[in-house]
C-alpha positions in Angstrom: -11.5 -15.1 6.8 -10.6 -12.0 8.9 -8.7 -9.4 6.6 -5.2 -9.0 7.8 -2.5 -6.4 6.8 0.7 -7.9 5.3 3.6 -6.1 6.8 6.1 -7.3 4.2 3.8 -6.2 1.0 2.8 -3.1 2.7 6.6 -2.3 3.3 7.2 -2.9 -0.1 4.5 -0.7 -1.4 5.6 2.4 0.8 9.0 2.0 -0.5 7.6 2.1 -4.0 5.4 5.0 -3.5 8.2 7.0 -1.8 10.7 6.2 -4.9 7.9 7.2 -7.3 7.5 10.4 -5.5 11.2 11.3 -4.9 10.6 11.0 -1.0 13.2 10.1 1.1 13.2 8.2 4.6 14.8 11.4 5.7 11.8 13.5 4.3 9.4 11.3 6.2 11.2 11.4 9.3 11.3 15.3 9.3 7.4 15.1 8.3 6.2 12.9 10.9 8.5 14.5 13.6 10.3 11.1 14.6 13.3 11.2 16.6 15.2 8.7 14.3 14.6 7.0 11.0 14.7 3.5 12.4 10.9 3.1 12.8 10.5 4.1 9.0 13.2 1.3 8.1 11.1 -1.1 10.1 7.9 -0.3 8.2 9.7 -0.4 4.9 11.2 -3.9 5.6 8.0 -5.5 7.0 9.1 -5.6 10.5 6.3 -3.2 12.0 3.5 -1.0 10.4 3.1 2.7 10.9 0.6 3.8 13.6 -2.8 4.9 12.4 -1.9 8.5 12.9 1.3 8.0 10.9 -0.8 6.1 8.0 -3.1 9.2 8.0 -0.1 11.6 7.9 1.5 9.5 5.2 -1.7 9.7 3.2 -1.2 13.5 3.3 2.4 13.4 2.3 2.0 11.1 -0.4 -1.4 12.5 -1.6 -3.2 9.2 -1.5 -6.0 7.4 0.4 -4.5 5.2 3.4 -6.2 2.3 1.6 -3.8 2.4 -1.4 -0.8 2.4 0.8 -1.8 -0.9 2.7 -1.6 -4.4 1.3 -3.6 -7.2 2.7 -5.5 -10.2 2.2 -8.9 -8.5 1.5 -10.6 -9.2 -1.7 -10.9 -6.2 -3.9 -14.4 -4.9 -4.2 -14.1 -4.9 -8.0 -13.8 -8.8 -7.6 -16.8 -9.3 -5.1 -19.2 -8.2 -7.9 -17.6 -10.3 -10.5 -20.7 -12.2 -10.9 -22.8 -9.3 -12.6 -20.2 -8.6 -15.1 -20.0 -9.5 -18.7 -17.3 -11.9 -20.2 -15.5 -9.0 -21.7 -15.5 -7.5 -18.0 -14.3 -10.4 -16.6 -11.3 -10.4 -19.2 -10.4 -6.9 -18.6 -10.4 -7.4 -14.9 -8.2 -10.4 -15.3 -5.7 -8.5 -17.3 -6.0 -5.7 -14.7 -5.2 -8.1 -12.1 -2.2 -9.5 -13.6 -0.6 -6.1 -14.2 -1.5 -5.1 -10.5 0.3 -8.2 -9.4 3.3 -7.4 -11.4 3.5 -3.7 -10.1 3.4 -5.2 -6.4 5.8 -7.9 -7.2 
């Protein structure tokens, strides 16, 4: 399966990040020097995605890697190597996965 970015989930995640950091849509508009806030609302509503340049700039504004802002269908790296883990590691990962799902939802 080809890894794809989920626009809706990415928008929800961007909104969550902005809320957690106290950053408004207007703040993002000014930081990115955009003419209007419409494109930002399109990102937050899952209609479109920020350009690569805007994602790169947002990572600086949010002080986090781009990969933490984007939600997609790619299998997390930790899950790929689960065969080499002990039973306790698998249980801990299972709990982590459930907690992570609740934060996104």
